[in-house]
C-alpha positions in Angstrom: 100.6 5.7 -110.5 103.5 6.3 -108.0 107.2 6.4 -108.8 107.8 2.8 -108.1 105.2 1.5 -110.5 106.2 4.1 -113.1 109.7 2.5 -113.5 108.6 -1.1 -113.8 110.3 -2.7 -116.8 112.8 0.2 -117.0 115.8 -1.5 -115.5 118.1 -0.9 -118.4 117.0 2.7 -118.7 117.6 3.3 -114.9 121.0 1.8 -115.2 121.9 4.2 -118.0 120.6 7.1 -116.0 122.5 6.1 -112.9 125.7 5.8 -115.0 125.0 9.3 -116.3 124.8 10.9 -112.8 127.6 8.8 -111.3 131.3 9.7 -111.1 133.3 9.4 -114.3 130.4 9.6 -116.6 131.6 10.2 -120.2 128.5 12.2 -121.2 127.8 15.4 -119.2 124.4 15.8 -121.0 121.8 13.1 -121.5 118.4 13.7 -123.1 115.5 11.4 -122.1 112.7 11.3 -124.6 109.5 9.3 -124.9 105.8 9.6 -125.6 103.5 11.0 -122.9 103.1 8.6 -120.1 106.3 6.5 -120.7 107.7 7.5 -117.2 110.2 10.2 -118.1 109.5 12.2 -114.9 109.7 9.2 -112.7 113.0 8.0 -114.1 114.5 11.5 -113.8 113.3 11.7 -110.2 115.0 8.4 -109.4 118.2 9.6 -111.0 118.0 12.8 -109.0 117.6 10.9 -105.8 120.6 8.7 -106.6 122.7 11.8 -107.2 121.5 13.3 -103.8 122.3 10.1 -102.0 125.8 10.3 -103.4 126.3 13.7 -101.9 125.4 15.7 -105.0 123.3 18.9 -105.3 120.3 18.7 -107.5 118.7 21.7 -109.2 115.3 21.1 -110.8 113.0 22.9 -113.3 110.1 21.7 -115.3 108.5 23.4 -118.2 104.8 24.1 -118.4 102.6 25.3 -121.3 101.5 28.4 -119.4 105.1 29.5 -118.7 106.5 29.0 -122.2 105.7 32.6 -122.9 107.6 34.0 -119.9 111.2 34.8 -120.6 113.7 32.8 -118.5 111.0 31.2 -116.4 112.7 27.9 -116.4 116.0 29.5 -115.4 114.1 31.2 -112.5 113.0 27.8 -111.2 116.4 26.2 -111.7 118.4 28.9 -109.9 115.9 29.7 -107.1 117.6 27.6 -104.5 121.0 29.1 -105.3 120.1 32.8 -105.8 122.4 33.8 -102.9 125.4 32.3 -104.8 125.0 34.8 -107.7 126.6 37.5 -105.6 130.0 35.7 -105.9 130.1 36.0 -109.7 132.2 38.6 -111.4 130.5 42.0 -111.7 129.4 41.8 -115.4 128.1 38.2 -115.1 126.4 39.0 -111.8 124.6 42.0 -113.3 123.6 40.0 -116.4 122.1 37.1 -114.4 120.3 39.4 -112.0 118.9 41.3 -115.0 117.4 38.3 -116.7 116.0 37.0 -113.4 114.3 40.3 -112.9 116.4 41.4 -109.9 118.2 44.3 -111.6 117.3 47.2 -113.8 116.3 46.0 -117.3 118.6 47.6 -119.8 118.2 48.0 -123.6 119.7 46.1 -125.2 119.6 43.5 -122.5 122.5 41.2 -121.6 123.3 38.9 -124.5 123.0 35.1 -124.5 126.7 34.5 -124.3 127.3 36.7 -121.2 124.2 35.1 -119.4 125.4 31.7 -120.5 128.9 32.2 -119.1 127.3 33.5 -115.9 125.2 30.3 -115.4 128.2 28.1 -116.4 130.4 29.9 -113.8 127.7 29.6 -111.2 127.1 25.9 -111.7 130.8 25.1 -112.0 131.5 27.1 -108.8 128.8 25.1 -106.9 130.3 21.9 -108.2 133.8 22.8 -107.0 132.8 22.8 -103.4 132.9 19.0 -103.2 129.3 18.4 -104.2 128.8 17.6 -107.9 125.8 19.4 -109.4 123.0 17.7 -111.3 120.6 19.8 -113.3 117.3 18.2 -114.1 115.1 19.8 -116.7 111.8 18.0 -117.2 109.1 18.7 -119.8 111.7 20.7 -121.7 109.4 20.9 -124.7 107.4 23.5 -122.7 110.4 25.5 -121.5 110.7 29.1 -122.6 113.1 29.7 -125.5 115.4 32.1 -123.6 116.1 29.5 -120.9 116.7 26.7 -123.4 119.2 28.9 -125.3 121.2 29.6 -122.1 121.1 25.9 -121.0 122.1 24.8 -124.6 125.1 27.1 -124.3 126.0 25.7 -120.9 125.5 22.1 -122.1 128.2 22.5 -124.8 130.8 23.5 -122.2 130.3 20.9 -119.4 133.2 18.6 -120.4 135.5 18.3 -117.4 133.0 20.2 -115.1 131.5 18.7 -112.0 128.1 19.3 -113.5 125.7 16.9 -115.2 122.5 17.8 -117.1 119.5 15.6 -117.6 116.7 16.7 -120.0 113.3 15.1 -120.2 111.2 15.9 -123.3 108.4 14.5 -125.4 109.6 12.4 -128.3 109.3 13.8 -131.8 109.3 17.5 -130.8 111.8 20.2 -131.7 114.0 21.2 -128.8 116.1 24.2 -129.8 119.8 23.8 -129.0 119.4 20.1 -128.0 118.4 18.4 -131.3 121.8 17.5 -132.6 124.8 15.7 -131.1 123.2 15.2 -127.6 123.2 11.6 -126.3 119.6 10.4 -126.1 117.9 7.7 -124.1 114.6 6.9 -125.8 111.8 5.3 -123.8 109.8 2.9 -125.9 106.7 1.0 -124.9 106.9 -1.7 -122.2 107.3 -5.3 -123.5 104.4 -7.7 -122.7 106.1 -9.2 -119.6 106.7 -5.8 -118.1 103.2 -4.6 -118.9 101.8 -7.7 -117.1 104.1 -7.0 -114.1 102.8 -3.4 -113.9 99.1 -4.6 -113.9 99.9 -7.1 -111.2 101.0 -4.3 -108.9 97.4 -2.9 -108.8 95.4 -3.9 -105.7 92.5 -4.7 -108.0 94.5 -6.8 -110.6 92.5 -7.0 -113.8 92.2 -10.4 -115.3 90.9 -12.3 -118.3 89.2 -10.4 -121.1 89.5 -7.1 -119.2 93.3 -7.4 -118.9 93.5 -8.3 -122.6 91.5 -5.2 -123.6 93.7 -3.0 -121.3 96.9 -4.4 -122.8 95.6 -3.9 -126.3 94.4 -0.3 -125.8 97.5 0.8 -123.8 100.1 -0.4 -126.3 102.7 -0.7 -123.7 102.3 2.8 -122.3 102.7 2.7 -118.5 100.4 5.6 -117.7 97.7 4.2 -120.0 98.0 0.7 -118.5 97.6 2.0 -115.0 94.8 4.5 -115.6 92.8 2.2 -117.9 92.9 -0.4 -115.2 91.8 2.1 -112.6 88.9 3.2 -114.8 87.7 -0.3 -115.3 87.7 -1.2 -111.6 87.0 2.0 -109.8 83.5 2.4 -108.3 83.0 5.6 -110.2 84.1 4.1 -113.5 80.6 3.7 -114.8 80.7 2.1 -118.1 84.3 0.9 -117.6 86.9 1.2 -120.3 86.4 3.8 -123.1 86.0 2.4 -126.6 89.3 2.0 -128.4 88.0 4.1 -131.3 90.2 6.2 -133.7 91.4 8.7 -131.0 95.1 8.8 -130.3 96.1 7.5 -126.9 96.7 11.0 -125.4 93.2 12.2 -126.3 91.7 9.0 -124.8 93.6 9.4 -121.6 92.5 13.1 -121.4 88.9 11.9 -121.9 89.4 9.4 -119.2 90.6 12.0 -116.7 87.8 14.4 -117.6 85.2 11.7 -116.9 86.4 11.5 -113.3 85.4 15.1 -112.8 81.7 14.2 -113.1 81.4 13.1 -109.5 83.5 15.7 -107.7 81.7 18.4 -105.7 81.4 21.9 -107.1 83.9 23.4 -104.6 86.5 20.8 -105.6 85.8 21.5 -109.3 86.4 25.3 -108.8 89.6 24.6 -106.9 90.9 22.2 -109.6 90.1 24.8 -112.3 92.0 27.5 -110.4 94.9 25.1 -110.0 94.8 24.3 -113.7 94.8 27.9 -114.7 97.9 28.7 -112.6 101.5 28.3 -113.6 104.2 27.1 -111.1 105.5 30.5 -110.3 102.0 31.7 -109.5 101.6 29.2 -106.7 103.8 31.0 -104.1 101.4 34.0 -104.4 98.1 32.3 -105.2 98.0 29.3 -103.0 97.9 31.2 -99.7 95.4 33.7 -101.0 93.2 31.9 -103.4 93.3 28.1 -102.9 92.6 25.8 -100.0 95.8 24.4 -98.5 97.0 20.8 -98.9 95.1 18.6 -96.5 91.9 20.7 -96.8 88.8 18.5 -97.2 88.0 20.1 -100.6 90.9 18.2 -102.2 89.9 14.7 -100.9 87.4 13.9 -103.7 90.1 14.8 -106.3 92.7 12.7 -104.6 90.3 9.7 -104.4 89.7 10.1 -108.2 93.4 10.0 -108.9 93.5 13.6 -110.2 95.8 15.3 -107.6 98.2 14.4 -104.9 99.6 16.3 -101.9 103.4 16.5 -101.7 105.5 18.8 -99.5 102.6 20.9 -98.4 101.5 21.5 -102.1 98.7 20.1 -104.2 99.8 19.0 -107.6 98.1 17.3 -110.5 99.2 13.7 -110.9 100.1 14.2 -114.5 100.1 17.2 -117.0 97.3 15.5 -118.9 95.1 15.8 -115.8 95.6 19.5 -115.8 94.8 19.7 -119.4 91.7 17.6 -118.9 90.4 19.8 -116.1 91.1 23.0 -118.0 89.5 21.8 -121.2 86.4 20.4 -119.5 85.5 23.8 -118.0 83.3 26.2 -119.9 84.9 29.2 -121.6 83.2 31.5 -119.0 84.5 29.5 -116.1 88.0 29.5 -117.5 87.9 33.3 -118.0 86.7 33.7 -114.4 89.6 31.6 -113.1 92.1 33.7 -114.9 90.4 36.9 -113.8 90.7 35.8 -110.2 94.4 34.9 -110.6 95.1 38.3 -112.3 93.5 40.0 -109.2 96.0 38.2 -107.0 99.1 39.0 -109.0 99.2 42.8 -109.0 102.9 42.7 -108.0 103.7 40.4 -110.9 102.9 42.5 -114.0 103.9 40.0 -116.7 102.0 37.0 -115.3 99.1 39.3 -114.5 99.0 40.5 -118.2 98.9 37.0 -119.5 96.0 36.1 -117.1 94.2 39.2 -118.1 94.6 38.2 -121.7 93.2 34.7 -121.0 90.3 36.4 -119.2 89.4 38.7 -122.1 86.3 37.5 -124.0 87.2 39.7 -127.0 89.4 42.6 -128.1 90.6 44.8 -125.3 92.9 47.8 -125.9 93.9 48.0 -122.2 95.0 44.4 -122.0 96.7 44.7 -125.4 98.8 47.6 -124.0 99.6 45.5 -120.9 101.0 42.8 -123.1 103.0 45.2 -125.2 104.6 46.5 -122.0 105.3 42.8 -121.0 107.0 42.3 -124.4 109.2 45.4 -123.8 110.3 44.0 -120.5 111.0 40.6 -122.0 113.0 42.1 -124.9 115.1 44.2 -122.6 116.1 41.0 -120.7 116.9 39.1 -123.8 113.7 37.1 -124.0 112.9 37.7 -127.7 110.7 34.6 -128.1 108.6 35.7 -125.1 108.4 39.2 -126.5 107.2 37.9 -129.9 104.6 35.8 -128.2 103.3 38.7 -126.1 103.2 41.0 -129.1 101.3 38.4 -131.1 98.7 38.0 -128.3 98.6 41.8 -128.0 97.8 42.0 -131.7 95.0 39.6 -131.4 93.4 41.8 -128.6 94.0 45.1 -130.3 90.7 46.6 -131.4 92.1 48.5 -134.5 93.4 46.5 -137.5 96.3 49.0 -138.1 97.3 48.7 -134.5 97.1 44.9 -134.7 99.3 45.0 -137.9 101.9 47.2 -136.1 102.1 44.8 -133.2 102.6 41.9 -135.6 105.4 43.6 -137.4 107.1 44.3 -134.0 106.5 40.6 -133.1 108.2 39.5 -136.3 111.2 41.8 -135.4 111.5 40.1 -132.0 111.0 36.6 -133.6 114.0 37.3 -135.9 116.3 36.7 -132.9 114.8 33.2 -132.2 116.3 31.8 -135.4 112.9 30.4 -136.6 112.2 31.7 -140.2 108.9 29.9 -140.4 107.6 31.8 -137.3 108.8 35.2 -138.7 107.2 34.5 -142.0 103.9 33.5 -140.3 103.9 36.8 -138.3 104.7 38.8 -141.4 101.9 37.1 -143.3 99.5 37.9 -140.5 100.5 41.6 -140.5 100.1 41.8 -144.3 96.6 40.4 -144.0 95.6 43.3 -141.6 96.9 46.4 -143.3 97.5 48.2 -146.6 99.8 50.7 -145.0 103.0 50.9 -147.2 105.3 51.7 -144.3 104.1 48.7 -142.3 104.2 46.4 -145.3 107.7 47.4 -146.2 108.9 47.0 -142.6 107.3 43.6 -142.6 109.2 42.6 -145.7 112.5 43.8 -144.1 111.9 41.8 -141.0 111.2 38.6 -143.0 114.5 39.2 -144.8 116.7 39.8 -141.8 116.5 36.2 -140.6 116.0 34.5 -144.0 119.5 35.5 -145.1 121.0 33.4 -142.2 119.4 30.2 -143.4 120.8 27.8 -146.1 117.7 28.3 -148.4 119.6 30.6 -150.7 117.8 30.2 -153.9 114.2 30.8 -152.7 115.3 33.4 -150.2 117.1 35.4 -152.8 114.1 35.4 -155.1 111.8 36.5 -152.3 114.1 39.4 -151.3 114.7 40.5 -154.8 111.0 40.5 -155.6 110.2 42.5 -152.5 113.0 45.0 -153.3 111.6 45.5 -156.7 108.1 46.0 -155.3 109.3 48.8 -153.0 112.0 50.4 -155.1 109.9 53.3 -156.3 107.9 54.2 -153.2 110.1 53.0 -150.3 113.7 53.2 -151.4 115.1 52.9 -147.9 113.3 49.6 -147.3 114.2 48.4 -150.8 117.9 49.1 -150.2 117.8 47.0 -147.0 116.2 44.2 -148.9 118.8 44.4 -151.7 121.6 44.4 -149.1 120.1 41.2 -147.7 119.9 39.8 -151.2 123.5 40.7 -151.7 124.4 38.6 -148.6 122.6 35.6 -150.0 124.5 36.2 -153.2 127.8 36.1 -151.2 126.8 32.8 -149.6 125.7 31.1 -152.8 128.2 32.6 -155.2 125.6 32.5 -157.9 126.5 34.9 -160.7 122.9 35.4 -161.9 122.2 36.8 -158.5 125.0 39.3 -158.9 123.4 40.6 -162.1 120.0 40.8 -160.4 121.4 42.8 -157.4 123.2 45.2 -159.7 120.0 45.7 -161.8 118.1 46.6 -158.6 120.8 48.9 -157.4 120.6 50.9 -160.6 117.0 51.7 -159.8 117.8 53.0 -156.3 119.4 56.2 -155.0 123.1 56.0 -154.0 123.6 59.4 -152.4 122.8 61.1 -149.1 121.4 58.7 -146.5 121.4 55.9 -149.0 125.1 56.0 -149.9 126.3 53.6 -147.2 123.7 50.8 -147.8 124.1 51.2 -151.6 127.8 50.9 -151.4 127.7 48.1 -149.0 125.4 46.0 -151.2 127.7 46.7 -154.2 130.8 45.6 -152.3 129.1 42.4 -151.1 127.7 41.4 -154.5 130.9 42.3 -156.4 133.9 43.7 -154.5 136.1 44.1 -157.6 134.0 45.9 -160.2 134.1 49.3 -158.5 136.8 48.7 -155.9 138.5 52.1 -155.9 135.3 54.1 -155.5 134.1 51.7 -152.8 137.4 52.0 -150.9 136.9 55.8 -151.1 133.6 55.5 -149.3 135.1 53.8 -146.2 136.4 56.8 -144.3 133.1 58.6 -144.5 131.1 55.5 -143.5 133.4 54.9 -140.6 133.1 58.4 -139.4 129.3 58.3 -139.6 129.2 55.0 -137.7 131.5 56.3 -135.0 129.7 59.5 -134.6 126.4 57.7 -134.2 127.8 55.2 -131.6 126.3 52.4 -133.7 128.3 49.2 -133.3 126.2 47.4 -135.9 127.1 50.1 -138.4 130.8 49.8 -137.5 130.5 46.0 -138.1 128.9 46.7 -141.5 131.8 49.0 -142.4 134.3 46.4 -141.2 132.6 43.7 -143.4 132.8 46.1 -146.4 136.5 46.8 -145.8 137.2 43.1 -145.4 135.5 42.3 -148.7 137.7 45.0 -150.4 140.9 43.5 -148.8 141.2 46.6 -146.6 141.9 44.2 -143.7 143.6 46.7 -141.3 140.6 49.1 -141.6 138.2 46.2 -141.1 139.9 45.1 -137.9 139.9 48.6 -136.5 136.2 48.8 -137.2 135.5 45.4 -135.6 137.7 46.3 -132.6 135.7 49.6 -132.1 132.4 47.8 -132.5 133.3 45.2 -130.0 134.5 47.8 -127.6 131.2 49.7 -127.8 128.9 46.8 -127.4 128.8 45.2 -124.0 127.1 42.1 -125.2 126.5 40.7 -128.6 123.0 39.7 -129.4 121.4 36.3 -130.0 122.1 36.3 -133.7 125.5 35.7 -135.3 127.2 38.9 -136.3 129.0 39.5 -139.6 128.8 38.1 -143.1 129.9 34.5 -143.3 132.4 34.8 -140.5 133.8 38.1 -141.9 134.8 39.3 -138.4 136.8 36.1 -137.7 138.4 36.1 -141.2 139.6 39.6 -140.8 141.3 38.7 -137.5 142.8 35.6 -139.2 144.3 37.6 -142.0 145.6 40.3 -139.6 147.4 37.6 -137.6 145.2 37.9 -134.5 144.3 34.3 -134.3 143.2 34.2 -130.7 140.6 36.9 -131.4 139.6 35.0 -134.6 138.8 31.9 -132.5 136.9 34.0 -129.9 134.8 35.4 -132.8 134.1 31.9 -134.0 133.1 30.8 -130.5 130.6 33.6 -130.4 129.0 32.7 -133.7 129.1 29.0 -133.0 127.3 29.5 -129.7 124.8 31.9 -131.0 124.2 29.9 -134.2 123.7 26.6 -132.4 121.3 28.2 -129.8 119.2 29.7 -132.6 119.4 26.5 -134.8 121.1 28.4 -137.7 123.2 25.7 -139.3 124.5 27.9 -142.0 125.9 30.4 -139.5 127.5 27.5 -137.6 129.0 26.2 -140.8 130.5 29.6 -141.6 132.2 29.8 -138.2 133.3 26.2 -138.2 135.1 26.8 -141.5 137.1 29.7 -140.1 137.9 27.9 -136.9 139.1 24.9 -138.9 141.5 27.2 -140.8 143.0 28.6 -137.7 143.4 25.1 -136.2 145.1 23.9 -139.3 147.5 26.9 -139.4 148.4 26.2 -135.7 149.1 22.5 -136.4 146.0 21.0 -134.7 145.2 19.2 -138.0 142.9 16.5 -136.6 140.7 19.1 -134.9 140.8 21.2 -138.1 139.5 18.3 -140.2 136.7 17.6 -137.8 135.6 21.3 -137.9 135.9 21.5 -141.7 133.8 18.3 -142.2 131.3 19.7 -139.7 130.9 22.8 -141.9 130.5 20.7 -145.1 128.0 18.5 -143.4 125.7 21.4 -142.4 125.3 22.8 -145.9 124.7 21.8 -149.5 128.1 22.6 -151.1 126.4 23.4 -154.4 124.0 25.8 -152.7 126.5 27.4 -150.2 129.6 27.8 -152.3 131.3 30.2 -149.9 131.2 27.6 -147.0 132.3 24.8 -149.3 135.3 26.8 -150.5 136.4 27.9 -147.0 136.0 24.4 -145.7 138.1 22.9 -148.5 140.7 25.6 -148.0 140.9 24.5 -144.4 141.2 20.9 -145.3 144.0 21.9 -147.8 145.8 23.8 -145.0 145.6 20.8 -142.7 147.1 18.5 -145.3 149.8 21.0 -146.1 150.7 21.3 -142.4 151.0 17.5 -142.3 153.1 17.4 -145.5 150.3 15.5 -147.4 150.8 17.7 -150.5 148.9 15.5 -153.0 145.8 15.5 -150.8 146.2 19.3 -150.1 146.3 19.9 -153.8 143.1 17.8 -154.3 141.2 19.9 -151.8 142.5 23.2 -153.1 141.9 22.3 -156.7 138.2 21.8 -155.9 138.1 25.5 -155.0 138.2 26.1 -158.7 136.1 24.5 -161.5 137.4 22.0 -164.0 138.2 24.8 -166.4 139.9 26.9 -163.7 137.2 29.4 -162.9 136.7 30.3 -159.2 133.9 28.3 -157.5 133.3 31.4 -155.4 134.0 34.9 -156.7 135.6 36.1 -153.4 136.5 33.0 -151.4 138.4 31.1 -154.1 141.0 33.7 -155.2 143.1 33.8 -151.9 143.7 30.1 -152.3 145.8 30.6 -155.5 149.1 30.8 -153.7 148.4 27.7 -151.6 147.3 25.8 -154.7 150.6 26.6 -156.3 152.6 25.7 -153.2 150.9 22.2 -153.1 151.2 21.8 -156.9 155.0 22.2 -157.0 155.3 19.6 -154.3 153.2 16.9 -156.0 154.0 17.4 -159.6 150.9 19.3 -160.7 152.8 22.5 -161.8 151.3 22.8 -165.3 147.7 22.3 -164.2 148.0 24.8 -161.3 149.7 27.3 -163.6 146.7 27.3 -166.0 144.4 28.1 -163.1 146.6 30.9 -161.9 146.9 32.5 -165.3 143.2 32.2 -165.9 142.6 34.1 -162.6 145.2 36.7 -163.5 143.4 37.4 -166.8 139.9 37.1 -165.5 137.7 40.1 -166.3 136.6 40.3 -162.6 140.2 41.0 -161.5 141.7 42.7 -164.6 142.8 46.1 -163.2 140.7 45.7 -160.0 142.7 43.3 -157.9 143.6 44.5 -154.5 147.3 44.9 -153.5 146.9 41.8 -151.3 145.4 39.7 -154.1 148.0 40.9 -156.6 150.7 39.8 -154.2 149.2 36.4 -153.7 149.1 35.9 -157.5 152.7 37.0 -157.8 153.7 34.5 -155.1 151.8 31.8 -157.0 153.5 32.7 -160.3 156.9 32.7 -158.5 156.3 29.2 -157.2 155.2 27.8 -160.5 157.7 29.6 -162.7 160.9 28.1 -164.0 163.7 28.6 -161.4 165.5 31.2 -163.5 162.3 33.3 -163.8 160.9 33.0 -160.3 162.7 35.8 -158.4 160.9 38.8 -160.0 157.5 37.3 -159.0 158.6 36.8 -155.4 160.1 40.3 -155.3 156.8 41.8 -156.7 154.8 39.9 -154.0 157.0 41.5 -151.3 157.3 45.0 -152.9 154.3 46.7 -151.4 154.8 47.5 -147.7 151.1 47.0 -147.0 151.7 43.3 -147.4 152.9 43.2 -143.9 149.3 43.7 -142.8 148.8 40.1 -143.7 151.6 38.6 -141.7 151.1 34.9 -142.3 150.9 35.4 -146.1 153.8 37.7 -146.0 155.9 35.3 -144.0 155.0 32.4 -146.5 156.3 34.5 -149.4 159.5 35.4 -147.4 160.1 31.7 -146.8 159.4 30.8 -150.5 162.0 33.5 -151.5 164.5 32.3 -149.0 164.2 28.7 -150.1 164.7 29.8 -153.7 167.7 31.9 -152.8 169.3 29.1 -150.8 168.8 26.7 -153.7 170.5 29.2 -156.0 173.4 29.2 -153.4 172.7 32.8 -152.4 172.7 31.8 -148.8 173.7 35.1 -147.3 170.7 36.8 -149.0 168.4 34.0 -147.8 169.1 34.6 -144.1 167.3 37.9 -143.8 163.9 36.7 -145.2 164.3 33.4 -143.3 164.8 35.1 -140.0 161.9 37.4 -140.5 159.6 34.5 -141.7 160.6 32.3 -138.7 159.9 35.1 -136.2 156.5 35.7 -137.7 155.5 32.0 -137.7 156.7 31.7 -134.1 154.7 34.8 -133.0 151.6 33.6 -134.7 151.8 30.1 -133.4 151.9 28.7 -136.9 153.9 25.7 -135.7 154.1 23.5 -138.9 155.4 26.5 -140.9 157.8 27.5 -138.1 159.3 24.0 -138.2 159.7 24.2 -141.9 161.4 27.6 -141.6 163.6 26.4 -138.8 164.8 23.5 -140.9 165.5 25.9 -143.8 167.3 28.2 -141.4 169.6 25.4 -140.2 170.4 24.5 -143.8 171.3 28.2 -144.3 173.7 28.1 -141.3 171.4 30.1 -138.9 170.9 29.2 -135.3 167.3 28.4 -135.2 167.2 27.0 -131.7 165.2 28.1 -128.7 163.2 26.0 -126.3 160.2 28.3 -125.8 158.7 27.8 -129.2 159.0 24.0 -128.8 157.4 24.2 -125.4 154.5 26.2 -126.8 154.2 23.8 -129.6 153.2 21.1 -127.1 150.1 23.0 -126.1 146.8 22.8 -127.8 145.6 26.0 -129.6 143.1 26.7 -126.7 145.8 26.2 -124.1 148.1 28.6 -126.0 145.3 31.1 -126.1 144.7 30.8 -122.3 148.4 31.0 -121.5 148.7 34.2 -123.5 145.8 35.8 -121.7 147.0 34.6 -118.3 150.5 36.0 -119.1 148.7 39.3 -119.9 147.4 39.5 -116.3 143.9 38.3 -116.8 142.3 36.2 -114.0 140.7 32.8 -114.7 137.3 34.4 -114.4 138.2 37.1 -116.9 139.7 34.6 -119.3 136.6 32.4 -119.0 134.3 35.4 -119.7 136.3 36.2 -122.8 136.5 32.6 -124.1 133.1 31.5 -122.9 134.5 28.9 -120.5 134.1 28.4 -116.8 137.0 29.5 -114.4 137.4 25.8 -113.5 138.1 24.9 -117.2 140.5 27.7 -117.5 142.4 26.6 -114.4 142.4 23.0 -115.6 144.0 24.1 -118.9 146.7 26.1 -117.1 147.4 23.2 -114.7 148.1 20.9 -117.6 150.1 23.6 -119.4 152.5 24.5 -116.7 154.6 21.3 -116.8 154.8 21.5 -120.6 156.2 25.0 -120.3 158.6 24.2 -117.5 157.0 26.7 -115.1 155.4 26.3 -111.6 153.7 29.7 -111.2 151.5 32.0 -113.2 154.0 34.8 -112.7 156.5 32.9 -114.9 154.3 32.8 -118.0 155.2 36.3 -119.0 158.9 35.4 -119.1 158.2 32.3 -121.2 156.3 34.3 -123.8 158.9 37.0 -123.7 161.4 34.5 -125.1 159.1 33.6 -128.0 159.5 36.0 -131.0 
């Protein structure tokens, strides 16, 4: 079936594709899905030709089953025509892209997903800026390697406004990591009866009568089935004609049909077909000249007459992936092994592909081939191909002669699979390892690997039980592994907020050592499970843990120290640890870092909101690529909070609702509380105080207890602020007083939390009694480390003073609060402070803050970075945008700021306090 016949009856689908690749398309990404044989490839090819005819550049790649285990193989195909353009990228992006494409020295750890993603985005955007829009066509995406899909998923989320379009063809019903949610989809269904008849009419041997009726019945509207069943019934070599309908699915019947055509081909043709079937697309450049007859050779003629292959562009290709499968499956196991052995002999300069062919050629266990695959896994891992590494290690385990060696390789495979974000796969590998060994060290390591990824899912209740049980199992014999498992269980406890889990964690910790090498992990788990019970002792651990992490140059340890400090409300120390960790780590890995957005929350609290949003962008990108909805929800909730504080309330609500939609609020209490706090902040920014109170009140239970033991308490002051503006003072006061008297906080509240409670009590107190509470909230100088909260209290005090006609006293706090709000970009609060300042007789003018207020949060972020001297490329790398997108934001920002040149931005910001 050629391309013209494959699109019969697809006029509407073609029109949709042509709109997608045409100028002004609203959707930069379109996924085309359908069952096998529905014409996806033909439709994508027609769209590609339309784009080329319009002057566009088309980059193509197609997945194949044999290449799914080769890291970045689809990316290799896609970028092969533009390899020379990589040299124009910034140095770090250029090095990262060359590394994953195998052109540079593989480093450990390899370049992270985000850096590679930015590099590909910059490359495609740069190509499109040269007057030729770019169309990326990814066919058979269900067979693409995971590393390539992760990169392209990252790119796909950033194509708005870019001269780049992405079309993805994939089988219907399959999981496509990174593209399963919120991607416009065109679904190819079966042809209607009229279109099916038109397709059969195009055959030179048009079937008729009873034969046509049988073909229509068996094909079910599938174009490939219609064409090939008609060919089988009328071809001279068809023999008995149509296969019986039977119970086999259509795919299996078609495969049988193609296999039957092999019966009459000569032996030489059969050998050539099998070698072609055993190859992958990247093998062809090496193997075709050396091992296969060229296109046009007589050996291929019988296969072409049988409709098995076609010659195109000097290459011989199977007419459909099912033909390849049929040829391969029809061969005997010995013949298949011989074909792979021959290919391995021709690929001595391609060690990874050679290793996989050697594995396919092995009739049984083989230590040498197992070792080759382990080396392949190491190369894949160092280039960021964790899924490929796990696949290679799993195959190496199957070939390893010794059971203990096989178990070791499976544990390593599970460690690599952790970074794919697929808990089921990790658990499968761990179970296979357990079945092969009784070695306590391996079994304990397997349990730890299973826990590493499980904590990032939303299955908190079963995951906690699994982790706690495993920790109890290893507490006596493997305390180090048990502590790691308890630490993971504590993370789940944080996400769920379930108090019974706190008690279980504490019971386990009492059975485990807390000194020497165990002190850090033990203290960390205690802080995560309950940051108040032993706060002073835990805070005392922080200097030692920080020094150990810095001495060992371990960014992940510094991140852990930062998380612990953040939980204990030691935010300045947390931010220093996170800064140091980020500075030492060239590229973050594929999994989200931090506990529930702890990195971003620390930056929010410290007043470094641009860095908070950058941290959110990292987690959002990594979480979406790995399919970790809970991690995405955590980051979305923090991002929503920053957007609300900056005044972009519509975007804040979208983000917060996204977070709530990704989790079960009863199971993931931390996310639910953070998202509702963000919704409350958005309503407060809009002056909708009744609605704000409703959201914030849900952060506490009906009787006033915190919904979450750590996330709820910081909302007390905001709850009070909303309450006094909507007549809910008494109800809010009961919640605040209950929190103040709670056993969890009695004598253990941090200075920050004590100040927030004092502010809340000041807001809710009778006017004559409010001042001491406000003064107490401002008394500790460390409160300035939380600038937004500090400025809110200053504004509350100033408002109280002015209403008591102490206007002169109000001016100092008002001035300080207004300057802080302006500096942070907290525009709704700055406007409120400005109005209060005018009422107090202060000059609260100034055009710069008003000009900045017209910019979106992302535009303000870009303007600040540009004013600091960063180029568009450097800004793009930091914010995971293309240079073109950065330039577009600056272009739209300049008129709003009243400037015409980049050099003027510094002066604009200098006038903004």
